[in-house]
A tleap script that builds the chain and sets N, CA, C and O, in Angstrom:
source leaprc.protein.ff14SB
mol = sequence {
  NMET LYS ASP TYR GLU HIE ILE VAL ILE TRP
  LEU ASP TYR PHE ASN LYS ASN LEU LYS LYS
  SER LYS GLY ARG ARG LEU GLY ILE GLU LYS
  CYS VAL PHE ASP PRO SER LEU LYS GLU LEU
  MET ASP ALA THR THR ALA ALA GLY PHE LYS
  ILE THR GLU SER ASP ASP LYS VAL ARG PHE
  PRO LYS ARG PRO PHE VAL ARG SER GLY TYR
  ILE VAL LEU PRO LYS GLU SER SER LYS THR
  LYS ILE LEU ASN LYS ILE SER GLU LYS LEU
  ILE SER LYS ARG SER LYS GLN SER CARG
}
set mol.1.N position { -10.312 -10.988 20.826 }
set mol.1.CA position { -10.832 -9.640 20.720 }
set mol.1.C position { -10.999 -9.267 19.243 }
set mol.1.O position { -10.161 -9.631 18.418 }
set mol.2.N position { -12.051 -8.560 18.910 }
set mol.2.CA position { -12.371 -8.201 17.533 }
set mol.2.C position { -11.396 -7.150 17.012 }
set mol.2.O position { -11.028 -6.207 17.714 }
set mol.3.N position { -10.993 -7.342 15.764 }
set mol.3.CA position { -10.082 -6.412 15.108 }
set mol.3.C position { -10.899 -5.487 14.215 }
set mol.3.O position { -11.445 -5.935 13.207 }
set mol.4.N position { -10.991 -4.219 14.561 }
set mol.4.CA position { -11.816 -3.278 13.816 }
set mol.4.C position { -11.074 -2.602 12.665 }
set mol.4.O position { -11.694 -1.874 11.891 }
set mol.5.N position { -9.781 -2.818 12.531 }
set mol.5.CA position { -9.013 -2.188 11.460 }
set mol.5.C position { -8.897 -3.063 10.217 }
set mol.5.O position { -8.414 -2.597 9.185 }
set mol.6.N position { -9.329 -4.316 10.292 }
set mol.6.CA position { -9.214 -5.236 9.163 }
set mol.6.C position { -10.565 -5.901 8.887 }
set mol.6.O position { -11.423 -5.997 9.765 }
set mol.7.N position { -10.725 -6.355 7.646 }
set mol.7.CA position { -11.922 -7.106 7.296 }
set mol.7.C position { -11.507 -8.427 6.657 }
set mol.7.O position { -10.456 -8.526 6.025 }
set mol.8.N position { -12.343 -9.426 6.833 }
set mol.8.CA position { -12.094 -10.755 6.271 }
set mol.8.C position { -12.990 -10.916 5.044 }
set mol.8.O position { -14.200 -10.698 5.112 }
set mol.9.N position { -12.382 -11.297 3.930 }
set mol.9.CA position { -13.118 -11.548 2.692 }
set mol.9.C position { -13.033 -13.049 2.414 }
set mol.9.O position { -11.955 -13.565 2.120 }
set mol.10.N position { -14.161 -13.747 2.506 }
set mol.10.CA position { -14.204 -15.181 2.267 }
set mol.10.C position { -14.397 -15.466 0.795 }
set mol.10.O position { -15.045 -14.693 0.090 }
set mol.11.N position { -13.850 -16.553 0.332 }
set mol.11.CA position { -13.979 -16.995 -1.049 }
set mol.11.C position { -15.448 -17.261 -1.409 }
set mol.11.O position { -15.866 -17.025 -2.543 }
set mol.12.N position { -16.210 -17.742 -0.454 }
set mol.12.CA position { -17.614 -18.085 -0.707 }
set mol.12.C position { -18.482 -16.865 -0.996 }
set mol.12.O position { -19.588 -17.020 -1.514 }
set mol.13.N position { -18.025 -15.670 -0.681 }
set mol.13.CA position { -18.787 -14.459 -0.987 }
set mol.13.C position { -18.994 -14.303 -2.495 }
set mol.13.O position { -19.971 -13.686 -2.921 }
set mol.14.N position { -18.080 -14.857 -3.313 }
set mol.14.CA position { -18.091 -14.657 -4.758 }
set mol.14.C position { -18.498 -15.909 -5.535 }
set mol.14.O position { -18.405 -15.917 -6.762 }
set mol.15.N position { -18.944 -16.958 -4.857 }
set mol.15.CA position { -19.248 -18.234 -5.507 }
set mol.15.C position { -20.672 -18.233 -6.055 }
set mol.15.O position { -21.642 -18.171 -5.299 }
set mol.16.N position { -20.782 -18.303 -7.377 }
set mol.16.CA position { -22.080 -18.261 -8.063 }
set mol.16.C position { -22.931 -19.496 -7.763 }
set mol.16.O position { -24.155 -19.442 -7.886 }
set mol.17.N position { -22.310 -20.590 -7.378 }
set mol.17.CA position { -23.041 -21.829 -7.105 }
set mol.17.C position { -23.814 -21.785 -5.783 }
set mol.17.O position { -24.708 -22.602 -5.564 }
set mol.18.N position { -23.477 -20.844 -4.909 }
set mol.18.CA position { -24.098 -20.801 -3.582 }
set mol.18.C position { -25.306 -19.878 -3.547 }
set mol.18.O position { -25.382 -18.894 -4.283 }
set mol.19.N position { -26.252 -20.218 -2.670 }
set mol.19.CA position { -27.364 -19.315 -2.396 }
set mol.19.C position { -26.885 -18.279 -1.391 }
set mol.19.O position { -25.866 -18.471 -0.727 }
set mol.20.N position { -27.621 -17.184 -1.283 }
set mol.20.CA position { -27.248 -16.167 -0.302 }
set mol.20.C position { -27.301 -16.716 1.119 }
set mol.20.O position { -26.537 -16.284 1.983 }
set mol.21.N position { -28.193 -17.660 1.361 }
set mol.21.CA position { -28.297 -18.246 2.701 }
set mol.21.C position { -27.095 -19.121 3.032 }
set mol.21.O position { -26.860 -19.433 4.199 }
set mol.22.N position { -26.333 -19.522 2.015 }
set mol.22.CA position { -25.140 -20.344 2.220 }
set mol.22.C position { -23.849 -19.534 2.216 }
set mol.22.O position { -22.765 -20.106 2.326 }
set mol.23.N position { -23.949 -18.190 2.090 }
set mol.23.CA position { -22.756 -17.385 2.253 }
set mol.23.C position { -22.420 -16.432 1.135 }
set mol.23.O position { -21.517 -15.611 1.296 }
set mol.24.N position { -23.115 -16.500 -0.014 }
set mol.24.CA position { -22.822 -15.554 -1.093 }
set mol.24.C position { -23.267 -14.166 -0.653 }
set mol.24.O position { -24.359 -14.016 -0.104 }
set mol.25.N position { -22.442 -13.149 -0.884 }
set mol.25.CA position { -22.755 -11.801 -0.414 }
set mol.25.C position { -23.189 -10.857 -1.528 }
set mol.25.O position { -23.729 -9.786 -1.252 }
set mol.26.N position { -22.959 -11.243 -2.790 }
set mol.26.CA position { -23.272 -10.367 -3.913 }
set mol.26.C position { -24.324 -11.011 -4.800 }
set mol.26.O position { -24.637 -12.192 -4.651 }
set mol.27.N position { -24.874 -10.213 -5.738 }
set mol.27.CA position { -25.820 -10.752 -6.701 }
set mol.27.C position { -25.135 -11.740 -7.627 }
set mol.27.O position { -23.914 -11.719 -7.778 }
set mol.28.N position { -25.921 -12.600 -8.241 }
set mol.28.CA position { -25.353 -13.647 -9.110 }
set mol.28.C position { -24.554 -13.046 -10.258 }
set mol.28.O position { -23.531 -13.604 -10.655 }
set mol.29.N position { -25.005 -11.918 -10.795 }
set mol.29.CA position { -24.308 -11.296 -11.925 }
set mol.29.C position { -22.923 -10.765 -11.536 }
set mol.29.O position { -22.098 -10.500 -12.410 }
set mol.30.N position { -22.665 -10.611 -10.257 }
set mol.30.CA position { -21.368 -10.118 -9.784 }
set mol.30.C position { -20.469 -11.231 -9.264 }
set mol.30.O position { -19.420 -10.961 -8.679 }
set mol.31.N position { -20.874 -12.484 -9.473 }
set mol.31.CA position { -20.115 -13.624 -8.965 }
set mol.31.C position { -19.633 -14.513 -10.100 }
set mol.31.O position { -20.060 -14.361 -11.245 }
set mol.32.N position { -18.740 -15.445 -9.775 }
set mol.32.CA position { -18.206 -16.402 -10.747 }
set mol.32.C position { -18.385 -17.817 -10.200 }
set mol.32.O position { -18.584 -18.012 -9.001 }
set mol.33.N position { -18.311 -18.798 -11.099 }
set mol.33.CA position { -18.432 -20.199 -10.681 }
set mol.33.C position { -17.126 -20.655 -10.027 }
set mol.33.O position { -16.054 -20.529 -10.619 }
set mol.34.N position { -17.218 -21.171 -8.834 }
set mol.34.CA position { -16.100 -21.767 -8.100 }
set mol.34.C position { -14.793 -20.981 -8.201 }
set mol.34.O position { -13.844 -21.456 -8.824 }
set mol.35.N position { -14.723 -19.793 -7.603 }
set mol.35.CA position { -13.470 -19.037 -7.645 }
set mol.35.C position { -12.387 -19.719 -6.803 }
set mol.35.O position { -12.686 -20.411 -5.830 }
set mol.36.N position { -11.138 -19.513 -7.190 }
set mol.36.CA position { -10.024 -20.057 -6.408 }
set mol.36.C position { -9.427 -18.933 -5.559 }
set mol.36.O position { -9.663 -17.753 -5.817 }
set mol.37.N position { -8.659 -19.314 -4.552 }
set mol.37.CA position { -8.046 -18.312 -3.687 }
set mol.37.C position { -7.031 -17.483 -4.466 }
set mol.37.O position { -6.897 -16.283 -4.227 }
set mol.38.N position { -6.314 -18.114 -5.397 }
set mol.38.CA position { -5.350 -17.375 -6.208 }
set mol.38.C position { -6.056 -16.323 -7.065 }
set mol.38.O position { -5.572 -15.199 -7.189 }
set mol.39.N position { -7.193 -16.682 -7.653 }
set mol.39.CA position { -7.973 -15.717 -8.436 }
set mol.39.C position { -8.427 -14.551 -7.566 }
set mol.39.O position { -8.366 -13.395 -7.982 }
set mol.40.N position { -8.879 -14.862 -6.363 }
set mol.40.CA position { -9.329 -13.824 -5.443 }
set mol.40.C position { -8.185 -12.900 -5.059 }
set mol.40.O position { -8.360 -11.683 -5.003 }
set mol.41.N position { -7.016 -13.471 -4.794 }
set mol.41.CA position { -5.863 -12.660 -4.424 }
set mol.41.C position { -5.427 -11.773 -5.594 }
set mol.41.O position { -5.106 -10.601 -5.395 }
set mol.42.N position { -5.413 -12.324 -6.812 }
set mol.42.CA position { -5.044 -11.532 -7.990 }
set mol.42.C position { -6.026 -10.390 -8.221 }
set mol.42.O position { -5.617 -9.265 -8.509 }
set mol.43.N position { -7.319 -10.676 -8.095 }
set mol.43.CA position { -8.340 -9.646 -8.304 }
set mol.43.C position { -8.254 -8.568 -7.226 }
set mol.43.O position { -8.466 -7.387 -7.501 }
set mol.44.N position { -7.943 -8.977 -6.010 }
set mol.44.CA position { -7.847 -8.017 -4.911 }
set mol.44.C position { -6.672 -7.061 -5.121 }
set mol.44.O position { -6.817 -5.853 -4.931 }
set mol.45.N position { -5.522 -7.586 -5.507 }
set mol.45.CA position { -4.375 -6.712 -5.757 }
set mol.45.C position { -4.613 -5.846 -6.996 }
set mol.45.O position { -4.161 -4.702 -7.039 }
set mol.46.N position { -5.316 -6.373 -8.003 }
set mol.46.CA position { -5.644 -5.584 -9.190 }
set mol.46.C position { -6.610 -4.449 -8.855 }
set mol.46.O position { -6.588 -3.398 -9.496 }
set mol.47.N position { -7.455 -4.666 -7.852 }
set mol.47.CA position { -8.396 -3.628 -7.424 }
set mol.47.C position { -7.721 -2.574 -6.552 }
set mol.47.O position { -8.340 -1.569 -6.202 }
set mol.48.N position { -6.458 -2.798 -6.201 }
set mol.48.CA position { -5.702 -1.799 -5.453 }
set mol.48.C position { -5.673 -2.000 -3.952 }
set mol.48.O position { -5.360 -1.065 -3.215 }
set mol.49.N position { -5.985 -3.180 -3.488 }
set mol.49.CA position { -5.961 -3.456 -2.052 }
set mol.49.C position { -4.724 -4.267 -1.691 }
set mol.49.O position { -4.193 -5.018 -2.509 }
set mol.50.N position { -4.277 -4.101 -0.455 }
set mol.50.CA position { -3.096 -4.817 0.031 }
set mol.50.C position { -3.553 -5.937 0.965 }
set mol.50.O position { -4.233 -5.693 1.962 }
set mol.51.N position { -3.171 -7.156 0.626 }
set mol.51.CA position { -3.559 -8.319 1.425 }
set mol.51.C position { -2.585 -8.466 2.589 }
set mol.51.O position { -1.372 -8.511 2.385 }
set mol.52.N position { -3.113 -8.542 3.807 }
set mol.52.CA position { -2.247 -8.683 4.977 }
set mol.52.C position { -2.114 -10.137 5.422 }
set mol.52.O position { -1.136 -10.505 6.072 }
set mol.53.N position { -3.107 -10.967 5.068 }
set mol.53.CA position { -3.083 -12.360 5.506 }
set mol.53.C position { -4.004 -13.171 4.595 }
set mol.53.O position { -4.987 -12.647 4.071 }
set mol.54.N position { -3.682 -14.447 4.409 }
set mol.54.CA position { -4.573 -15.336 3.662 }
set mol.54.C position { -4.416 -16.757 4.186 }
set mol.54.O position { -3.381 -17.117 4.746 }
set mol.55.N position { -5.461 -17.558 3.995 }
set mol.55.CA position { -5.431 -18.947 4.447 }
set mol.55.C position { -6.361 -19.753 3.551 }
set mol.55.O position { -7.493 -19.345 3.292 }
set mol.56.N position { -5.878 -20.902 3.078 }
set mol.56.CA position { -6.702 -21.736 2.202 }
set mol.56.C position { -7.099 -23.060 2.844 }
set mol.56.O position { -7.698 -23.909 2.182 }
set mol.57.N position { -6.781 -23.248 4.097 }
set mol.57.CA position { -7.090 -24.509 4.767 }
set mol.57.C position { -8.144 -24.329 5.861 }
set mol.57.O position { -8.126 -25.019 6.880 }
set mol.58.N position { -9.056 -23.393 5.631 }
set mol.58.CA position { -10.100 -23.109 6.613 }
set mol.58.C position { -11.465 -23.465 6.033 }
set mol.58.O position { -11.600 -23.738 4.840 }
set mol.59.N position { -12.459 -23.457 6.892 }
set mol.59.CA position { -13.818 -23.788 6.463 }
set mol.59.C position { -14.747 -22.617 6.787 }
set mol.59.O position { -14.759 -22.095 7.902 }
set mol.60.N position { -15.519 -22.227 5.781 }
set mol.60.CA position { -16.478 -21.141 5.947 }
set mol.60.C position { -17.542 -21.585 6.944 }
set mol.60.O position { -18.047 -22.702 6.829 }
set mol.61.N position { -17.899 -20.755 7.915 }
set mol.61.CA position { -18.823 -21.177 8.974 }
set mol.61.C position { -20.174 -21.718 8.484 }
set mol.61.O position { -20.734 -22.614 9.114 }
set mol.62.N position { -20.699 -21.198 7.388 }
set mol.62.CA position { -22.002 -21.683 6.905 }
set mol.62.C position { -21.887 -22.978 6.105 }
set mol.62.O position { -22.899 -23.614 5.810 }
set mol.63.N position { -20.657 -23.375 5.751 }
set mol.63.CA position { -20.422 -24.637 5.033 }
set mol.63.C position { -19.236 -25.352 5.669 }
set mol.63.O position { -18.170 -25.412 5.057 }
set mol.64.N position { -19.380 -25.887 6.861 }
set mol.64.CA position { -18.243 -26.472 7.569 }
set mol.64.C position { -17.702 -27.761 6.964 }
set mol.64.O position { -16.639 -28.228 7.372 }
set mol.65.N position { -18.402 -28.341 6.008 }
set mol.65.CA position { -17.982 -29.601 5.406 }
set mol.65.C position { -17.130 -29.400 4.161 }
set mol.65.O position { -16.654 -30.377 3.583 }
set mol.66.N position { -16.923 -28.150 3.732 }
set mol.66.CA position { -16.160 -27.857 2.515 }
set mol.66.C position { -15.022 -26.910 2.854 }
set mol.66.O position { -15.219 -25.923 3.563 }
set mol.67.N position { -13.830 -27.210 2.349 }
set mol.67.CA position { -12.710 -26.291 2.554 }
set mol.67.C position { -12.892 -25.048 1.699 }
set mol.67.O position { -13.343 -25.119 0.555 }
set mol.68.N position { -12.541 -23.938 2.262 }
set mol.68.CA position { -12.655 -22.668 1.563 }
set mol.68.C position { -11.370 -21.890 1.810 }
set mol.68.O position { -10.325 -22.486 2.071 }
set mol.69.N position { -11.438 -20.594 1.732 }
set mol.69.CA position { -10.285 -19.765 2.001 }
set mol.69.C position { -10.729 -18.339 2.256 }
set mol.69.O position { -11.874 -17.973 1.989 }
set mol.70.N position { -9.810 -17.538 2.778 }
set mol.70.CA position { -10.129 -16.130 3.000 }
set mol.70.C position { -8.875 -15.291 2.876 }
set mol.70.O position { -7.755 -15.801 2.897 }
set mol.71.N position { -9.090 -13.986 2.745 }
set mol.71.CA position { -8.003 -13.016 2.791 }
set mol.71.C position { -8.399 -11.936 3.794 }
set mol.71.O position { -9.581 -11.716 4.058 }
set mol.72.N position { -7.407 -11.281 4.338 }
set mol.72.CA position { -7.645 -10.203 5.290 }
set mol.72.C position { -7.076 -8.923 4.690 }
set mol.72.O position { -5.937 -8.889 4.224 }
set mol.73.N position { -7.896 -7.866 4.712 }
set mol.73.CA position { -7.501 -6.572 4.163 }
set mol.73.C position { -7.635 -5.491 5.220 }
set mol.73.O position { -8.450 -5.615 6.135 }
set mol.74.N position { -6.839 -4.426 5.104 }
set mol.74.CA position { -7.077 -3.270 5.974 }
set mol.74.C position { -8.407 -2.625 5.600 }
set mol.74.O position { -8.748 -2.548 4.420 }
set mol.75.N position { -9.147 -2.170 6.578 }
set mol.75.CA position { -10.458 -1.581 6.316 }
set mol.75.C position { -10.278 -0.139 5.850 }
set mol.75.O position { -9.927 0.739 6.638 }
set mol.76.N position { -10.524 0.094 4.551 }
set mol.76.CA position { -10.387 1.435 3.979 }
set mol.76.C position { -11.742 2.075 3.707 }
set mol.76.O position { -11.877 3.296 3.781 }
set mol.77.N position { -12.747 1.258 3.394 }
set mol.77.CA position { -14.105 1.742 3.177 }
set mol.77.C position { -15.064 0.636 3.606 }
set mol.77.O position { -14.659 -0.317 4.272 }
set mol.78.N position { -16.332 0.761 3.226 }
set mol.78.CA position { -17.291 -0.259 3.659 }
set mol.78.C position { -17.005 -1.591 2.964 }
set mol.78.O position { -16.438 -1.627 1.872 }
set mol.79.N position { -17.400 -2.664 3.603 }
set mol.79.CA position { -17.136 -4.006 3.083 }
set mol.79.C position { -17.843 -4.211 1.744 }
set mol.79.O position { -17.295 -4.860 0.853 }
set mol.80.N position { -19.043 -3.670 1.590 }
set mol.80.CA position { -19.788 -3.826 0.346 }
set mol.80.C position { -19.058 -3.166 -0.818 }
set mol.80.O position { -18.984 -3.742 -1.903 }
set mol.81.N position { -18.524 -1.977 -0.612 }
set mol.81.CA position { -17.780 -1.285 -1.675 }
set mol.81.C position { -16.529 -2.076 -2.052 }
set mol.81.O position { -16.203 -2.197 -3.233 }
set mol.82.N position { -15.839 -2.605 -1.067 }
set mol.82.CA position { -14.639 -3.399 -1.327 }
set mol.82.C position { -15.007 -4.665 -2.104 }
set mol.82.O position { -14.324 -5.025 -3.063 }
set mol.83.N position { -16.084 -5.338 -1.695 }
set mol.83.CA position { -16.519 -6.551 -2.390 }
set mol.83.C position { -16.891 -6.255 -3.844 }
set mol.83.O position { -16.580 -7.047 -4.733 }
set mol.84.N position { -17.549 -5.129 -4.091 }
set mol.84.CA position { -17.934 -4.773 -5.460 }
set mol.84.C position { -16.718 -4.504 -6.337 }
set mol.84.O position { -16.695 -4.907 -7.500 }
set mol.85.N position { -15.703 -3.826 -5.794 }
set mol.85.CA position { -14.483 -3.567 -6.567 }
set mol.85.C position { -13.750 -4.866 -6.900 }
set mol.85.O position { -13.291 -5.057 -8.026 }
set mol.86.N position { -13.646 -5.747 -5.920 }
set mol.86.CA position { -12.983 -7.032 -6.146 }
set mol.86.C position { -13.779 -7.859 -7.159 }
set mol.86.O position { -13.199 -8.528 -8.013 }
set mol.87.N position { -15.093 -7.810 -7.060 }
set mol.87.CA position { -15.960 -8.561 -7.966 }
set mol.87.C position { -15.764 -8.129 -9.418 }
set mol.87.O position { -15.713 -8.970 -10.316 }
set mol.88.N position { -15.654 -6.824 -9.650 }
set mol.88.CA position { -15.424 -6.324 -11.015 }
set mol.88.C position { -14.152 -6.911 -11.604 }
set mol.88.O position { -14.145 -7.363 -12.749 }
set mol.89.N position { -13.085 -6.906 -10.832 }
set mol.89.CA position { -11.796 -7.423 -11.309 }
set mol.89.C position { -11.854 -8.934 -11.507 }
set mol.89.O position { -11.284 -9.464 -12.461 }
set mol.90.N position { -12.541 -9.619 -10.606 }
set mol.90.CA position { -12.663 -11.075 -10.695 }
set mol.90.C position { -13.406 -11.473 -11.972 }
set mol.90.O position { -12.999 -12.403 -12.668 }
set mol.91.N position { -14.485 -10.774 -12.271 }
set mol.91.CA position { -15.268 -11.073 -13.485 }
set mol.91.C position { -14.467 -10.729 -14.734 }
set mol.91.O position { -14.484 -11.495 -15.697 }
set mol.92.N position { -13.769 -9.604 -14.743 }
set mol.92.CA position { -12.994 -9.230 -15.933 }
set mol.92.C position { -11.844 -10.208 -16.170 }
set mol.92.O position { -11.554 -10.545 -17.318 }
set mol.93.N position { -11.189 -10.664 -15.113 }
set mol.93.CA position { -10.113 -11.651 -15.271 }
set mol.93.C position { -10.668 -12.987 -15.766 }
set mol.93.O position { -10.049 -13.641 -16.605 }
set mol.94.N position { -11.821 -13.390 -15.258 }
set mol.94.CA position { -12.433 -14.654 -15.671 }
set mol.94.C position { -12.881 -14.591 -17.127 }
set mol.94.O position { -12.765 -15.578 -17.853 }
set mol.95.N position { -13.395 -13.430 -17.564 }
set mol.95.CA position { -13.859 -13.321 -18.957 }
set mol.95.C position { -12.674 -13.296 -19.928 }
set mol.95.O position { -12.799 -13.762 -21.060 }
set mol.96.N position { -11.530 -12.762 -19.500 }
set mol.96.CA position { -10.338 -12.766 -20.348 }
set mol.96.C position { -9.795 -14.187 -20.513 }
set mol.96.O position { -9.285 -14.541 -21.576 }
set mol.97.N position { -9.907 -15.002 -19.453 }
set mol.97.CA position { -9.416 -16.371 -19.518 }
set mol.97.C position { -10.255 -17.234 -20.443 }
set mol.97.O position { -9.731 -18.138 -21.095 }
set mol.98.N position { -11.552 -16.963 -20.506 }
set mol.98.CA position { -12.429 -17.825 -21.310 }
set mol.98.C position { -12.341 -17.536 -22.803 }
set mol.98.O position { -12.849 -18.321 -23.604 }
set mol.99.N position { -11.718 -16.442 -23.198 }
set mol.99.CA position { -11.583 -16.106 -24.620 }
set mol.99.C position { -10.525 -16.918 -25.291 }
set mol.99.O position { -10.287 -16.756 -26.488 }
savepdb mol mol.pdb
quit
């Protein structure tokens, strides 16, 4: 049965290497190259969201041949707004690491 109180955020939503047809959900300027699940979890908590569940041994449905990961969050606003907030933190953390 579908859970309407939570949303699933896949790692592939933020992968700059993927086309939108392969699972990327944001524009290229809002994504990073090959994000890790730990980076996603850190960015999500920095954006002020509470992670209820995570798994790194799953496969994204549009790319069943590659291992990916996801996190589950309580649904507080629209998925697009949540993705944009997480994306901002992910990019800022990645730019701090490259300095």
